[in-house]
A tleap script that builds the chain and sets N, CA, C and O, in Angstrom:
source leaprc.protein.ff14SB
mol = sequence {
  NMET THR GLU VAL LEU LEU HIE GLU LYS SER
  ARG GLN LEU GLY ALA LYS ILE LYS TYR TYR
  ARG THR LEU GLY GLY MET ASN GLN THR ILE
  LEU ALA ASN LYS LEU GLY ILE THR TYR GLN
  HIE LEU SER ARG ILE GLU CYS GLY LYS GLN
  THR PRO SER PHE SER LEU LEU ILE ALA LEU
  ALA GLU GLU LEU HIE VAL ASP MET ALA GLU
  LEU ILE SER ASN GLY ARG GLN LEU TYR CTYR
}
set mol.1.N position { 0.861 -1.173 0.000 }
set mol.1.CA position { 0.000 0.000 0.000 }
set mol.1.C position { 0.905 1.233 0.000 }
set mol.1.O position { 1.826 1.336 0.811 }
set mol.2.N position { 0.642 2.143 -0.894 }
set mol.2.CA position { 1.482 3.326 -0.967 }
set mol.2.C position { 1.228 4.246 0.218 }
set mol.2.O position { 0.195 4.170 0.884 }
set mol.3.N position { 2.200 5.114 0.461 }
set mol.3.CA position { 2.100 6.067 1.570 }
set mol.3.C position { 0.899 6.993 1.400 }
set mol.3.O position { 0.219 7.315 2.375 }
set mol.4.N position { 0.635 7.421 0.170 }
set mol.4.CA position { -0.490 8.321 -0.102 }
set mol.4.C position { -1.810 7.620 0.174 }
set mol.4.O position { -2.706 8.207 0.781 }
set mol.5.N position { -1.943 6.382 -0.261 }
set mol.5.CA position { -3.174 5.628 -0.037 }
set mol.5.C position { -3.384 5.367 1.446 }
set mol.5.O position { -4.508 5.466 1.937 }
set mol.6.N position { -2.329 5.038 2.159 }
set mol.6.CA position { -2.427 4.808 3.596 }
set mol.6.C position { -2.874 6.075 4.318 }
set mol.6.O position { -3.711 6.011 5.219 }
set mol.7.N position { -2.324 7.221 3.933 }
set mol.7.CA position { -2.741 8.496 4.530 }
set mol.7.C position { -4.211 8.775 4.240 }
set mol.7.O position { -4.938 9.237 5.120 }
set mol.8.N position { -4.652 8.501 3.021 }
set mol.8.CA position { -6.059 8.725 2.651 }
set mol.8.C position { -6.980 7.827 3.478 }
set mol.8.O position { -8.028 8.278 3.942 }
set mol.9.N position { -6.602 6.572 3.666 }
set mol.9.CA position { -7.405 5.648 4.486 }
set mol.9.C position { -7.473 6.132 5.933 }
set mol.9.O position { -8.525 6.047 6.566 }
set mol.10.N position { -6.359 6.637 6.457 }
set mol.10.CA position { -6.338 7.167 7.824 }
set mol.10.C position { -7.242 8.387 7.943 }
set mol.10.O position { -7.940 8.558 8.943 }
set mol.11.N position { -7.225 9.236 6.914 }
set mol.11.CA position { -8.081 10.423 6.914 }
set mol.11.C position { -9.561 10.039 6.877 }
set mol.11.O position { -10.376 10.638 7.578 }
set mol.12.N position { -9.904 9.047 6.066 }
set mol.12.CA position { -11.287 8.586 5.973 }
set mol.12.C position { -11.755 8.014 7.308 }
set mol.12.O position { -12.861 8.308 7.763 }
set mol.13.N position { -10.913 7.200 7.929 }
set mol.13.CA position { -11.246 6.620 9.226 }
set mol.13.C position { -11.436 7.721 10.258 }
set mol.13.O position { -12.407 7.703 11.014 }
set mol.14.N position { -10.524 8.670 10.295 }
set mol.14.CA position { -10.625 9.775 11.245 }
set mol.14.C position { -11.894 10.588 11.061 }
set mol.14.O position { -12.528 10.988 12.038 }
set mol.15.N position { -12.265 10.832 9.814 }
set mol.15.CA position { -13.484 11.595 9.527 }
set mol.15.C position { -14.724 10.841 10.010 }
set mol.15.O position { -15.662 11.450 10.523 }
set mol.16.N position { -14.728 9.528 9.846 }
set mol.16.CA position { -15.871 8.731 10.321 }
set mol.16.C position { -15.948 8.746 11.836 }
set mol.16.O position { -17.034 8.863 12.403 }
set mol.17.N position { -14.816 8.629 12.490 }
set mol.17.CA position { -14.799 8.675 13.954 }
set mol.17.C position { -15.340 10.014 14.436 }
set mol.17.O position { -16.162 10.063 15.351 }
set mol.18.N position { -14.882 11.096 13.822 }
set mol.18.CA position { -15.365 12.430 14.196 }
set mol.18.C position { -16.867 12.560 13.943 }
set mol.18.O position { -17.591 13.113 14.770 }
set mol.19.N position { -17.328 12.059 12.818 }
set mol.19.CA position { -18.749 12.113 12.479 }
set mol.19.C position { -19.593 11.426 13.544 }
set mol.19.O position { -20.552 12.005 14.054 }
set mol.20.N position { -19.236 10.203 13.875 }
set mol.20.CA position { -20.023 9.450 14.856 }
set mol.20.C position { -19.877 10.026 16.261 }
set mol.20.O position { -20.813 9.958 17.058 }
set mol.21.N position { -18.716 10.590 16.570 }
set mol.21.CA position { -18.535 11.237 17.877 }
set mol.21.C position { -19.466 12.438 18.007 }
set mol.21.O position { -20.157 12.585 19.015 }
set mol.22.N position { -19.485 13.293 16.992 }
set mol.22.CA position { -20.349 14.473 17.056 }
set mol.22.C position { -21.815 14.096 16.975 }
set mol.22.O position { -22.659 14.740 17.598 }
set mol.23.N position { -22.125 13.061 16.215 }
set mol.23.CA position { -23.500 12.564 16.145 }
set mol.23.C position { -23.979 12.114 17.524 }
set mol.23.O position { -25.148 12.276 17.872 }
set mol.24.N position { -23.069 11.553 18.290 }
set mol.24.CA position { -23.380 11.103 19.645 }
set mol.24.C position { -23.316 12.208 20.686 }
set mol.24.O position { -23.530 11.953 21.871 }
set mol.25.N position { -23.024 13.438 20.260 }
set mol.25.CA position { -23.015 14.573 21.167 }
set mol.25.C position { -21.810 14.631 22.096 }
set mol.25.O position { -21.876 15.232 23.169 }
set mol.26.N position { -20.716 14.010 21.687 }
set mol.26.CA position { -19.513 14.010 22.534 }
set mol.26.C position { -18.453 14.931 21.952 }
set mol.26.O position { -18.312 15.042 20.734 }
set mol.27.N position { -17.709 15.591 22.835 }
set mol.27.CA position { -16.530 16.300 22.372 }
set mol.27.C position { -15.336 15.357 22.501 }
set mol.27.O position { -15.468 14.251 23.025 }
set mol.28.N position { -14.180 15.793 22.027 }
set mol.28.CA position { -13.005 14.926 22.045 }
set mol.28.C position { -12.592 14.539 23.457 }
set mol.28.O position { -12.164 13.409 23.690 }
set mol.29.N position { -12.717 15.458 24.392 }
set mol.29.CA position { -12.301 15.170 25.762 }
set mol.29.C position { -13.152 14.072 26.378 }
set mol.29.O position { -12.629 13.172 27.035 }
set mol.30.N position { -14.448 14.141 26.172 }
set mol.30.CA position { -15.347 13.126 26.729 }
set mol.30.C position { -15.027 11.747 26.159 }
set mol.30.O position { -14.867 10.783 26.907 }
set mol.31.N position { -14.935 11.656 24.831 }
set mol.31.CA position { -14.659 10.353 24.216 }
set mol.31.C position { -13.278 9.845 24.616 }
set mol.31.O position { -13.112 8.661 24.912 }
set mol.32.N position { -12.301 10.724 24.626 }
set mol.32.CA position { -10.945 10.305 25.002 }
set mol.32.C position { -10.916 9.762 26.424 }
set mol.32.O position { -10.270 8.747 26.687 }
set mol.33.N position { -11.604 10.423 27.336 }
set mol.33.CA position { -11.659 9.936 28.719 }
set mol.33.C position { -12.295 8.559 28.802 }
set mol.33.O position { -11.829 7.708 29.560 }
set mol.34.N position { -13.350 8.330 28.035 }
set mol.34.CA position { -14.002 7.012 28.023 }
set mol.34.C position { -13.067 5.931 27.488 }
set mol.34.O position { -13.151 4.768 27.883 }
set mol.35.N position { -12.180 6.332 26.589 }
set mol.35.CA position { -11.262 5.379 25.964 }
set mol.35.C position { -9.948 5.226 26.728 }
set mol.35.O position { -9.177 4.304 26.464 }
set mol.36.N position { -9.697 6.124 27.670 }
set mol.36.CA position { -8.447 6.073 28.425 }
set mol.36.C position { -7.255 6.603 27.646 }
set mol.36.O position { -6.120 6.182 27.865 }
set mol.37.N position { -7.527 7.538 26.727 }
set mol.37.CA position { -6.456 8.167 25.964 }
set mol.37.C position { -6.571 9.678 26.136 }
set mol.37.O position { -7.547 10.161 26.709 }
set mol.38.N position { -5.593 10.422 25.649 }
set mol.38.CA position { -5.668 11.881 25.725 }
set mol.38.C position { -6.497 12.410 24.556 }
set mol.38.O position { -6.646 11.748 23.529 }
set mol.39.N position { -7.031 13.618 24.737 }
set mol.39.CA position { -7.788 14.211 23.635 }
set mol.39.C position { -6.849 14.540 22.471 }
set mol.39.O position { -7.283 14.590 21.320 }
set mol.40.N position { -5.567 14.763 22.765 }
set mol.40.CA position { -4.601 15.020 21.699 }
set mol.40.C position { -4.420 13.783 20.814 }
set mol.40.O position { -4.328 13.888 19.590 }
set mol.41.N position { -4.371 12.628 21.447 }
set mol.41.CA position { -4.248 11.372 20.690 }
set mol.41.C position { -5.476 11.199 19.802 }
set mol.41.O position { -5.351 10.868 18.623 }
set mol.42.N position { -6.658 11.421 20.365 }
set mol.42.CA position { -7.892 11.303 19.585 }
set mol.42.C position { -7.900 12.318 18.447 }
set mol.42.O position { -8.330 11.997 17.339 }
set mol.43.N position { -7.437 13.516 18.702 }
set mol.43.CA position { -7.379 14.547 17.659 }
set mol.43.C position { -6.493 14.107 16.510 }
set mol.43.O position { -6.852 14.285 15.346 }
set mol.44.N position { -5.336 13.533 16.822 }
set mol.44.CA position { -4.427 13.052 15.770 }
set mol.44.C position { -5.066 11.936 14.953 }
set mol.44.O position { -4.851 11.852 13.743 }
set mol.45.N position { -5.848 11.082 15.602 }
set mol.45.CA position { -6.557 10.012 14.889 }
set mol.45.C position { -7.607 10.619 13.971 }
set mol.45.O position { -7.706 10.239 12.804 }
set mol.46.N position { -8.393 11.564 14.488 }
set mol.46.CA position { -9.454 12.180 13.689 }
set mol.46.C position { -8.899 12.967 12.508 }
set mol.46.O position { -9.565 13.081 11.479 }
set mol.47.N position { -7.707 13.506 12.637 }
set mol.47.CA position { -7.072 14.258 11.544 }
set mol.47.C position { -6.365 13.346 10.548 }
set mol.47.O position { -5.903 13.809 9.505 }
set mol.48.N position { -6.277 12.072 10.855 }
set mol.48.CA position { -5.602 11.132 9.968 }
set mol.48.C position { -4.097 11.127 10.116 }
set mol.48.O position { -3.390 10.556 9.285 }
set mol.49.N position { -3.599 11.761 11.167 }
set mol.49.CA position { -2.155 11.807 11.395 }
set mol.49.C position { -1.642 10.570 12.124 }
set mol.49.O position { -0.441 10.300 12.148 }
set mol.50.N position { -2.569 9.826 12.718 }
set mol.50.CA position { -2.204 8.624 13.463 }
set mol.50.C position { -3.326 7.609 13.274 }
set mol.50.O position { -4.494 7.986 13.183 }
set mol.51.N position { -2.983 6.336 13.216 }
set mol.51.CA position { -4.004 5.300 13.117 }
set mol.51.C position { -4.137 4.600 14.463 }
set mol.51.O position { -3.140 4.358 15.143 }
set mol.52.N position { -5.373 4.273 14.848 }
set mol.52.CA position { -5.569 3.615 16.139 }
set mol.52.C position { -5.129 2.154 16.085 }
set mol.52.O position { -5.144 1.522 15.029 }
set mol.53.N position { -4.744 1.642 17.230 }
set mol.53.CA position { -4.441 0.210 17.323 }
set mol.53.C position { -5.749 -0.560 17.136 }
set mol.53.O position { -6.838 0.011 17.197 }
set mol.54.N position { -5.619 -1.850 16.910 }
set mol.54.CA position { -6.806 -2.683 16.733 }
set mol.54.C position { -7.680 -2.653 17.985 }
set mol.54.O position { -8.901 -2.541 17.884 }
set mol.55.N position { -7.069 -2.751 19.155 }
set mol.55.CA position { -7.860 -2.741 20.394 }
set mol.55.C position { -8.540 -1.388 20.598 }
set mol.55.O position { -9.665 -1.336 21.094 }
set mol.56.N position { -7.877 -0.297 20.224 }
set mol.56.CA position { -8.502 1.022 20.338 }
set mol.56.C position { -9.628 1.165 19.325 }
set mol.56.O position { -10.648 1.788 19.621 }
set mol.57.N position { -9.463 0.605 18.152 }
set mol.57.CA position { -10.514 0.639 17.134 }
set mol.57.C position { -11.769 -0.084 17.625 }
set mol.57.O position { -12.886 0.383 17.400 }
set mol.58.N position { -11.587 -1.208 18.286 }
set mol.58.CA position { -12.718 -1.942 18.858 }
set mol.58.C position { -13.411 -1.089 19.922 }
set mol.58.O position { -14.638 -0.996 19.946 }
set mol.59.N position { -12.621 -0.469 20.799 }
set mol.59.CA position { -13.188 0.383 21.854 }
set mol.59.C position { -13.901 1.594 21.261 }
set mol.59.O position { -14.958 1.987 21.755 }
set mol.60.N position { -13.347 2.184 20.225 }
set mol.60.CA position { -13.997 3.314 19.555 }
set mol.60.C position { -15.358 2.912 19.016 }
set mol.60.O position { -16.347 3.613 19.229 }
set mol.61.N position { -15.411 1.792 18.322 }
set mol.61.CA position { -16.684 1.324 17.765 }
set mol.61.C position { -17.715 1.106 18.870 }
set mol.61.O position { -18.881 1.468 18.716 }
set mol.62.N position { -17.289 0.522 19.970 }
set mol.62.CA position { -18.210 0.288 21.084 }
set mol.62.C position { -18.709 1.594 21.680 }
set mol.62.O position { -19.909 1.746 21.907 }
set mol.63.N position { -17.817 2.535 21.936 }
set mol.63.CA position { -18.206 3.817 22.540 }
set mol.63.C position { -19.066 4.658 21.600 }
set mol.63.O position { -19.920 5.421 22.053 }
set mol.64.N position { -18.842 4.521 20.294 }
set mol.64.CA position { -19.603 5.288 19.315 }
set mol.64.C position { -20.889 4.579 18.892 }
set mol.64.O position { -21.690 5.128 18.135 }
set mol.65.N position { -21.076 3.354 19.387 }
set mol.65.CA position { -22.261 2.548 19.072 }
set mol.65.C position { -22.412 2.347 17.562 }
set mol.65.O position { -23.489 2.521 16.992 }
set mol.66.N position { -21.304 1.977 16.946 }
set mol.66.CA position { -21.289 1.725 15.510 }
set mol.66.C position { -20.496 0.451 15.258 }
set mol.66.O position { -19.544 0.150 15.978 }
set mol.67.N position { -20.889 -0.287 14.243 }
set mol.67.CA position { -20.184 -1.505 13.886 }
set mol.67.C position { -18.785 -1.149 13.382 }
set mol.67.O position { -18.622 -0.216 12.595 }
set mol.68.N position { -17.792 -1.886 13.832 }
set mol.68.CA position { -16.422 -1.609 13.430 }
set mol.68.C position { -16.274 -1.692 11.912 }
set mol.68.O position { -15.486 -0.945 11.333 }
set mol.69.N position { -17.005 -2.575 11.268 }
set mol.69.CA position { -16.933 -2.699 9.811 }
set mol.69.C position { -17.348 -1.392 9.135 }
set mol.69.O position { -16.811 -1.042 8.084 }
set mol.70.N position { -18.288 -0.677 9.723 }
set mol.70.CA position { -18.710 0.613 9.173 }
set mol.70.C position { -17.569 1.629 9.263 }
set mol.70.O position { -17.362 2.422 8.344 }
set mol.71.N position { -16.839 1.600 10.363 }
set mol.71.CA position { -15.736 2.547 10.517 }
set mol.71.C position { -14.635 2.330 9.484 }
set mol.71.O position { -14.064 3.296 8.978 }
set mol.72.N position { -14.336 1.087 9.170 }
set mol.72.CA position { -13.209 0.814 8.285 }
set mol.72.C position { -13.618 0.558 6.837 }
set mol.72.O position { -12.757 0.338 5.985 }
set mol.73.N position { -14.921 0.582 6.545 }
set mol.73.CA position { -15.377 0.316 5.186 }
set mol.73.C position { -15.071 1.485 4.256 }
set mol.73.O position { -14.806 2.603 4.698 }
set mol.74.N position { -15.116 1.201 2.980 }
set mol.74.CA position { -14.906 2.229 1.962 }
set mol.74.C position { -16.196 2.953 1.607 }
set mol.74.O position { -16.180 3.888 0.806 }
set mol.75.N position { -17.298 2.538 2.185 }
set mol.75.CA position { -18.593 3.089 1.846 }
set mol.75.C position { -18.695 4.596 1.998 }
set mol.75.O position { -18.322 5.335 1.087 }
set mol.76.N position { -19.183 5.048 3.103 }
set mol.76.CA position { -19.413 6.461 3.338 }
set mol.76.C position { -18.093 7.188 3.570 }
set mol.76.O position { -17.288 6.787 4.410 }
set mol.77.N position { -17.885 8.254 2.819 }
set mol.77.CA position { -16.677 9.059 3.000 }
set mol.77.C position { -17.085 10.432 3.492 }
set mol.77.O position { -17.874 11.124 2.849 }
set mol.78.N position { -16.546 10.821 4.627 }
set mol.78.CA position { -16.896 12.083 5.254 }
set mol.78.C position { -15.657 12.948 5.379 }
set mol.78.O position { -14.597 12.467 5.778 }
set mol.79.N position { -15.781 14.192 5.048 }
set mol.79.CA position { -14.659 15.119 5.173 }
set mol.79.C position { -15.129 16.371 5.882 }
set mol.79.O position { -16.226 16.868 5.630 }
set mol.80.N position { -14.286 16.876 6.773 }
set mol.80.CA position { -14.584 18.109 7.510 }
set mol.80.C position { -13.507 19.110 7.239 }
set mol.80.O position { -13.554 20.224 7.760 }
savepdb mol mol.pdb
quit
């Protein structure tokens, strides 16, 4: 996978996480606290600058009440 494609996938994932977080009425601090991470870490994930670990991805899906497959699918693409 090329570096550009990997960055694009990270950006898409981050945008979906942000979408579902805001849909659920949470700010970054609230969600980060529920996940046991800093809001800065969550911000980097949402911006596509960092990819979450598999275990964090599972926890994100649970906290956002969304199927993990939806988060990582190519279907809906959201950009902010």
